[in-house]
N, CA, C and O atoms as CSV, one atom per row, in Angstrom:
chain,resi,resn,atom,element,x,y,z
A,1,MET,N,N,-12.510,-94.702,-58.696
A,1,MET,CA,C,-11.967,-95.598,-57.687
A,1,MET,C,C,-12.289,-95.049,-56.297
A,1,MET,O,O,-12.210,-93.845,-56.053
A,2,TYR,N,N,-12.644,-95.932,-55.420
A,2,TYR,CA,C,-13.026,-95.546,-54.065
A,2,TYR,C,C,-11.816,-95.646,-53.143
A,2,TYR,O,O,-11.094,-96.643,-53.158
A,3,ARG,N,N,-11.603,-94.621,-52.355
A,3,ARG,CA,C,-10.483,-94.628,-51.398
A,3,ARG,C,C,-11.029,-94.674,-49.983
A,3,ARG,O,O,-11.987,-93.981,-49.642
A,4,LEU,N,N,-10.407,-95.492,-49.181
A,4,LEU,CA,C,-10.796,-95.560,-47.775
A,4,LEU,C,C,-10.245,-94.361,-47.027
A,4,LEU,O,O,-9.167,-93.856,-47.339
A,5,ARG,N,N,-10.992,-93.919,-46.046
A,5,ARG,CA,C,-10.539,-92.802,-45.234
A,5,ARG,C,C,-9.657,-93.283,-44.088
A,5,ARG,O,O,-9.101,-92.474,-43.345
A,6,PHE,N,N,-9.532,-94.582,-43.949
A,6,PHE,CA,C,-8.795,-95.144,-42.830
A,6,PHE,C,C,-7.586,-95.909,-43.323
A,6,PHE,O,O,-7.586,-96.478,-44.414
A,7,ASN,N,N,-6.596,-95.910,-42.525
A,7,ASN,CA,C,-5.420,-96.717,-42.786
A,7,ASN,C,C,-5.698,-98.125,-42.259
A,7,ASN,O,O,-6.251,-98.287,-41.171
A,8,TYR,N,N,-5.316,-99.130,-43.025
A,8,TYR,CA,C,-5.575,-100.507,-42.618
A,8,TYR,C,C,-4.873,-100.829,-41.304
A,8,TYR,O,O,-5.385,-101.618,-40.510
A,9,ASP,N,N,-3.726,-100.240,-41.068
A,9,ASP,CA,C,-3.004,-100.462,-39.821
A,9,ASP,C,C,-3.781,-99.913,-38.628
A,9,ASP,O,O,-3.716,-100.473,-37.533
A,10,GLN,N,N,-4.509,-98.828,-38.833
A,10,GLN,CA,C,-5.346,-98.293,-37.754
A,10,GLN,C,C,-6.496,-99.241,-37.446
A,10,GLN,O,O,-6.867,-99.422,-36.287
A,11,LEU,N,N,-7.056,-99.846,-38.487
A,11,LEU,CA,C,-8.138,-100.804,-38.273
A,11,LEU,C,C,-7.640,-102.052,-37.544
A,11,LEU,O,O,-8.381,-102.673,-36.782
A,12,LEU,N,N,-6.380,-102.413,-37.786
A,12,LEU,CA,C,-5.824,-103.589,-37.111
A,12,LEU,C,C,-5.681,-103.376,-35.608
A,12,LEU,O,O,-5.554,-104.343,-34.858
A,13,LYS,N,N,-5.699,-102.131,-35.164
A,13,LYS,CA,C,-5.669,-101.864,-33.728
A,13,LYS,C,C,-6.992,-102.220,-33.071
A,13,LYS,O,O,-7.025,-102.573,-31.892
A,14,THR,N,N,-8.086,-102.129,-33.826
A,14,THR,CA,C,-9.390,-102.477,-33.274
A,14,THR,C,C,-9.741,-103.931,-33.518
A,14,THR,O,O,-10.373,-104.567,-32.673
A,15,VAL,N,N,-9.333,-104.476,-34.683
A,15,VAL,CA,C,-9.547,-105.892,-35.012
A,15,VAL,C,C,-8.185,-106.477,-35.340
A,15,VAL,O,O,-7.641,-106.182,-36.404
A,16,PRO,N,N,-7.616,-107.290,-34.470
A,16,PRO,CA,C,-6.233,-107.732,-34.642
A,16,PRO,C,C,-6.015,-108.807,-35.716
A,16,PRO,O,O,-4.892,-109.284,-35.881
A,17,TYR,N,N,-7.038,-109.187,-36.428
A,17,TYR,CA,C,-6.910,-110.250,-37.426
A,17,TYR,C,C,-7.149,-109.650,-38.805
A,17,TYR,O,O,-8.284,-109.317,-39.147
A,18,LYS,N,N,-6.087,-109.508,-39.602
A,18,LYS,CA,C,-6.179,-108.755,-40.851
A,18,LYS,C,C,-7.108,-109.383,-41.876
A,18,LYS,O,O,-7.699,-108.661,-42.678
A,19,PHE,N,N,-7.256,-110.680,-41.878
A,19,PHE,CA,C,-8.138,-111.312,-42.852
A,19,PHE,C,C,-9.592,-111.315,-42.405
A,19,PHE,O,O,-10.478,-111.616,-43.204
A,20,SER,N,N,-9.850,-110.992,-41.170
A,20,SER,CA,C,-11.237,-110.958,-40.713
A,20,SER,C,C,-11.890,-109.599,-40.960
A,20,SER,O,O,-13.115,-109.488,-40.913
A,21,ILE,N,N,-11.092,-108.569,-41.222
A,21,ILE,CA,C,-11.658,-107.234,-41.456
A,21,ILE,C,C,-12.546,-107.208,-42.704
A,21,ILE,O,O,-13.670,-106.714,-42.617
A,22,PRO,N,N,-12.099,-107.716,-43.865
A,22,PRO,CA,C,-12.992,-107.695,-45.027
A,22,PRO,C,C,-14.255,-108.522,-44.828
A,22,PRO,O,O,-15.324,-108.151,-45.311
A,23,VAL,N,N,-14.136,-109.640,-44.122
A,23,VAL,CA,C,-15.312,-110.470,-43.854
A,23,VAL,C,C,-16.278,-109.719,-42.947
A,23,VAL,O,O,-17.486,-109.722,-43.184
A,24,LEU,N,N,-15.756,-109.086,-41.927
A,24,LEU,CA,C,-16.573,-108.321,-40.995
A,24,LEU,C,C,-17.273,-107.164,-41.707
A,24,LEU,O,O,-18.457,-106.918,-41.477
A,25,VAL,N,N,-16.548,-106.457,-42.566
A,25,VAL,CA,C,-17.133,-105.340,-43.319
A,25,VAL,C,C,-18.225,-105.845,-44.258
A,25,VAL,O,O,-19.305,-105.259,-44.337
A,26,GLY,N,N,-17.942,-106.926,-44.961
A,26,GLY,CA,C,-18.922,-107.479,-45.896
A,26,GLY,C,C,-20.192,-107.929,-45.216
A,26,GLY,O,O,-21.294,-107.652,-45.691
A,27,LYS,N,N,-20.041,-108.624,-44.105
A,27,LYS,CA,C,-21.218,-109.104,-43.374
A,27,LYS,C,C,-22.037,-107.953,-42.811
A,27,LYS,O,O,-23.267,-107.987,-42.841
A,28,ARG,N,N,-21.355,-106.933,-42.297
A,28,ARG,CA,C,-22.076,-105.783,-41.739
A,28,ARG,C,C,-22.799,-105.001,-42.837
A,28,ARG,O,O,-23.942,-104.581,-42.654
A,29,ALA,N,N,-22.133,-104.809,-43.978
A,29,ALA,CA,C,-22.761,-104.098,-45.093
A,29,ALA,C,C,-23.974,-104.869,-45.610
A,29,ALA,O,O,-24.999,-104.273,-45.941
A,30,GLU,N,N,-23.854,-106.186,-45.677
A,30,GLU,CA,C,-24.968,-107.020,-46.118
A,30,GLU,C,C,-26.141,-106.929,-45.149
A,30,GLU,O,O,-27.297,-106.872,-45.567
A,31,ARG,N,N,-25.842,-106.916,-43.865
A,31,ARG,CA,C,-26.892,-106.824,-42.846
A,31,ARG,C,C,-27.636,-105.491,-42.933
A,31,ARG,O,O,-28.863,-105.450,-42.842
A,32,VAL,N,N,-26.889,-104.408,-43.108
A,32,VAL,CA,C,-27.514,-103.090,-43.215
A,32,VAL,C,C,-28.354,-103.011,-44.488
A,32,VAL,O,O,-29.433,-102.419,-44.486
A,33,LYS,N,N,-27.861,-103.607,-45.575
A,33,LYS,CA,C,-28.615,-103.617,-46.834
A,33,LYS,C,C,-29.943,-104.342,-46.663
A,33,LYS,O,O,-30.972,-103.878,-47.153
A,34,GLU,N,N,-29.924,-105.484,-45.968
A,34,GLU,CA,C,-31.158,-106.223,-45.708
A,34,GLU,C,C,-32.128,-105.410,-44.855
A,34,GLU,O,O,-33.331,-105.400,-45.119
A,35,GLU,N,N,-31.615,-104.738,-43.844
A,35,GLU,CA,C,-32.467,-103.911,-42.988
A,35,GLU,C,C,-33.099,-102.771,-43.780
A,35,GLU,O,O,-34.275,-102.458,-43.595
A,36,LEU,N,N,-32.319,-102.154,-44.659
A,36,LEU,CA,C,-32.849,-101.070,-45.486
A,36,LEU,C,C,-33.903,-101.572,-46.462
A,36,LEU,O,O,-34.911,-100.901,-46.686
A,37,SER,N,N,-33.681,-102.744,-47.044
A,37,SER,CA,C,-34.652,-103.274,-48.000
A,37,SER,C,C,-35.965,-103.639,-47.316
A,37,SER,O,O,-37.028,-103.540,-47.928
A,38,LEU,N,N,-35.904,-104.057,-46.064
A,38,LEU,CA,C,-37.140,-104.338,-45.326
A,38,LEU,C,C,-37.960,-103.069,-45.099
A,38,LEU,O,O,-39.189,-103.112,-45.037
A,39,ARG,N,N,-37.264,-101.946,-44.976
A,39,ARG,CA,C,-37.947,-100.664,-44.807
A,39,ARG,C,C,-38.284,-100.013,-46.140
A,39,ARG,O,O,-38.882,-98.938,-46.169
A,40,GLY,N,N,-37.907,-100.653,-47.247
A,40,GLY,CA,C,-38.185,-100.107,-48.566
A,40,GLY,C,C,-37.225,-99.018,-48.985
A,40,GLY,O,O,-37.529,-98.230,-49.881
A,41,GLU,N,N,-36.070,-98.966,-48.348
A,41,GLU,CA,C,-35.064,-97.958,-48.677
A,41,GLU,C,C,-33.933,-98.597,-49.466
A,41,GLU,O,O,-33.822,-99.820,-49.551
A,42,HIS,N,N,-33.099,-97.743,-50.038
A,42,HIS,CA,C,-31.980,-98.225,-50.842
A,42,HIS,C,C,-30.748,-97.386,-50.542
A,42,HIS,O,O,-30.851,-96.188,-50.277
A,43,ALA,N,N,-29.584,-98.021,-50.586
A,43,ALA,CA,C,-28.311,-97.314,-50.408
A,43,ALA,C,C,-27.289,-97.910,-51.351
A,43,ALA,O,O,-27.361,-99.089,-51.696
A,44,GLU,N,N,-26.349,-97.103,-51.761
A,44,GLU,CA,C,-25.282,-97.577,-52.636
A,44,GLU,C,C,-24.334,-98.493,-51.844
A,44,GLU,O,O,-24.133,-98.312,-50.643
A,45,ILE,N,N,-23.768,-99.462,-52.535
A,45,ILE,CA,C,-22.860,-100.415,-51.906
A,45,ILE,C,C,-21.658,-99.697,-51.287
A,45,ILE,O,O,-21.240,-100.027,-50.177
A,46,ALA,N,N,-21.109,-98.724,-51.998
A,46,ALA,CA,C,-19.939,-97.994,-51.484
A,46,ALA,C,C,-20.271,-97.296,-50.177
A,46,ALA,O,O,-19.433,-97.226,-49.279
A,47,ASP,N,N,-21.491,-96.777,-50.064
A,47,ASP,CA,C,-21.896,-96.112,-48.825
A,47,ASP,C,C,-22.036,-97.113,-47.683
A,47,ASP,O,O,-21.689,-96.813,-46.540
A,48,LEU,N,N,-22.545,-98.297,-47.995
A,48,LEU,CA,C,-22.693,-99.334,-46.971
A,48,LEU,C,C,-21.332,-99.810,-46.475
A,48,LEU,O,O,-21.138,-100.012,-45.277
A,49,VAL,N,N,-20.401,-99.987,-47.392
A,49,VAL,CA,C,-19.055,-100.438,-47.030
A,49,VAL,C,C,-18.350,-99.363,-46.202
A,49,VAL,O,O,-17.701,-99.673,-45.203
A,50,ALA,N,N,-18.478,-98.112,-46.614
A,50,ALA,CA,C,-17.854,-97.017,-45.865
A,50,ALA,C,C,-18.440,-96.926,-44.466
A,50,ALA,O,O,-17.720,-96.672,-43.500
A,51,SER,N,N,-19.745,-97.134,-44.358
A,51,SER,CA,C,-20.402,-97.108,-43.051
A,51,SER,C,C,-19.902,-98.258,-42.170
A,51,SER,O,O,-19.681,-98.077,-40.973
A,52,ALA,N,N,-19.726,-99.433,-42.767
A,52,ALA,CA,C,-19.233,-100.589,-42.007
A,52,ALA,C,C,-17.804,-100.351,-41.525
A,52,ALA,O,O,-17.474,-100.679,-40.385
A,53,PHE,N,N,-16.955,-99.785,-42.380
A,53,PHE,CA,C,-15.593,-99.456,-41.960
A,53,PHE,C,C,-15.603,-98.442,-40.813
A,53,PHE,O,O,-14.821,-98.557,-39.869
A,54,GLN,N,N,-16.485,-97.461,-40.903
A,54,GLN,CA,C,-16.570,-96.451,-39.846
A,54,GLN,C,C,-16.990,-97.085,-38.524
A,54,GLN,O,O,-16.454,-96.736,-37.472
A,55,GLU,N,N,-17.943,-98.011,-38.569
A,55,GLU,CA,C,-18.387,-98.691,-37.353
A,55,GLU,C,C,-17.277,-99.523,-36.730
A,55,GLU,O,O,-17.158,-99.586,-35.506
A,56,ILE,N,N,-16.464,-100.161,-37.563
A,56,ILE,CA,C,-15.332,-100.933,-37.039
A,56,ILE,C,C,-14.322,-99.989,-36.404
A,56,ILE,O,O,-13.819,-100.249,-35.311
A,57,TYR,N,N,-14.029,-98.900,-37.091
A,57,TYR,CA,C,-13.058,-97.935,-36.582
A,57,TYR,C,C,-13.524,-97.329,-35.258
A,57,TYR,O,O,-12.715,-97.095,-34.360
A,58,ASP,N,N,-14.825,-97.076,-35.140
A,58,ASP,CA,C,-15.387,-96.518,-33.907
A,58,ASP,C,C,-15.642,-97.577,-32.841
A,58,ASP,O,O,-16.110,-97.256,-31.749
A,59,GLN,N,N,-15.342,-98.825,-33.145
A,59,GLN,CA,C,-15.525,-99.971,-32.249
A,59,GLN,C,C,-16.983,-100.159,-31.849
A,59,GLN,O,O,-17.275,-100.536,-30.714
A,60,LYS,N,N,-17.897,-99.896,-32.781
A,60,LYS,CA,C,-19.316,-100.110,-32.534
A,60,LYS,C,C,-19.716,-101.554,-32.805
A,60,LYS,O,O,-20.699,-102.042,-32.249
A,61,ILE,N,N,-18.956,-102.239,-33.658
A,61,ILE,CA,C,-19.215,-103.651,-33.917
A,61,ILE,C,C,-17.941,-104.437,-33.647
A,61,ILE,O,O,-16.828,-103.944,-33.831
A,62,LYS,N,N,-18.138,-105.663,-33.210
A,62,LYS,CA,C,-17.007,-106.521,-32.871
A,62,LYS,C,C,-17.255,-107.913,-33.396
A,62,LYS,O,O,-18.370,-108.252,-33.793
A,63,ILE,N,N,-16.210,-108.717,-33.396
A,63,ILE,CA,C,-16.319,-110.117,-33.790
A,63,ILE,C,C,-16.943,-110.887,-32.642
A,63,ILE,O,O,-16.529,-110.745,-31.491
A,64,LYS,N,N,-17.940,-111.705,-32.958
A,64,LYS,CA,C,-18.648,-112.452,-31.925
A,64,LYS,C,C,-17.772,-113.509,-31.260
A,64,LYS,O,O,-17.635,-113.528,-30.037
A,65,ASN,N,N,-17.193,-114.371,-32.052
A,65,ASN,CA,C,-16.430,-115.509,-31.530
A,65,ASN,C,C,-14.938,-115.278,-31.722
A,65,ASN,O,O,-14.281,-116.011,-32.462
A,66,GLU,N,N,-14.412,-114.270,-31.064
A,66,GLU,CA,C,-12.999,-113.933,-31.228
A,66,GLU,C,C,-12.086,-115.016,-30.660
A,66,GLU,O,O,-10.940,-115.141,-31.089
A,67,ASP,N,N,-12.572,-115.788,-29.715
A,67,ASP,CA,C,-11.766,-116.870,-29.144
A,67,ASP,C,C,-11.409,-117.926,-30.189
A,67,ASP,O,O,-10.317,-118.493,-30.159
A,68,ILE,N,N,-12.338,-118.185,-31.113
A,68,ILE,CA,C,-12.076,-119.159,-32.170
A,68,ILE,C,C,-10.974,-118.645,-33.089
A,68,ILE,O,O,-10.122,-119.418,-33.528
A,69,LEU,N,N,-10.985,-117.346,-33.382
A,69,LEU,CA,C,-9.944,-116.777,-34.238
A,69,LEU,C,C,-8.579,-116.835,-33.570
A,69,LEU,O,O,-7.565,-116.984,-34.251
A,70,LYS,N,N,-8.539,-116.722,-32.265
A,70,LYS,CA,C,-7.263,-116.816,-31.552
A,70,LYS,C,C,-6.657,-118.199,-31.719
A,70,LYS,O,O,-5.436,-118.344,-31.789
A,71,LEU,N,N,-7.514,-119.222,-31.784
A,71,LEU,CA,C,-7.014,-120.577,-31.982
A,71,LEU,C,C,-6.447,-120.767,-33.389
A,71,LEU,O,O,-5.520,-121.553,-33.585
A,72,LEU,N,N,-6.998,-120.052,-34.362
A,72,LEU,CA,C,-6.556,-120.209,-35.743
A,72,LEU,C,C,-5.325,-119.378,-36.084
A,72,LEU,O,O,-4.717,-119.578,-37.135
A,73,LYS,N,N,-4.955,-118.456,-35.212
A,73,LYS,CA,C,-3.811,-117.593,-35.498
A,73,LYS,C,C,-2.514,-118.399,-35.362
A,73,LYS,O,O,-2.233,-118.967,-34.307
A,74,PRO,N,N,-1.724,-118.440,-36.456
A,74,PRO,CA,C,-0.503,-119.240,-36.412
A,74,PRO,C,C,0.588,-118.561,-35.591
A,74,PRO,O,O,0.636,-117.336,-35.481
A,75,SER,N,N,1.439,-119.365,-35.033
A,75,SER,CA,C,2.597,-118.818,-34.313
A,75,SER,C,C,3.794,-118.936,-35.229
A,75,SER,O,O,4.319,-120.029,-35.445
A,76,VAL,N,N,4.221,-117.813,-35.767
A,76,VAL,CA,C,5.324,-117.767,-36.712
A,76,VAL,C,C,6.565,-117.253,-36.014
A,76,VAL,O,O,6.513,-116.267,-35.279
A,77,LYS,N,N,7.680,-117.923,-36.246
A,77,LYS,CA,C,8.932,-117.521,-35.612
A,77,LYS,C,C,9.809,-116.795,-36.590
A,77,LYS,O,O,10.912,-116.377,-36.237
């Protein structure tokens, strides 16, 4: 079983939308995998996912259209 080195609450400080974190990680890992395959290289999926989480934690990647996500965030009382 793979364990994350980061606490999900810490990641929420960089990306305030909890359901967008897995999508962001998946898309980034997929993009890196495509780039590696173009160069003829290979990496394990777990390594790609860990790298994507690290980039989010380091704030190297961000959500492009964050304004749209703000509109979708419900106001719960």
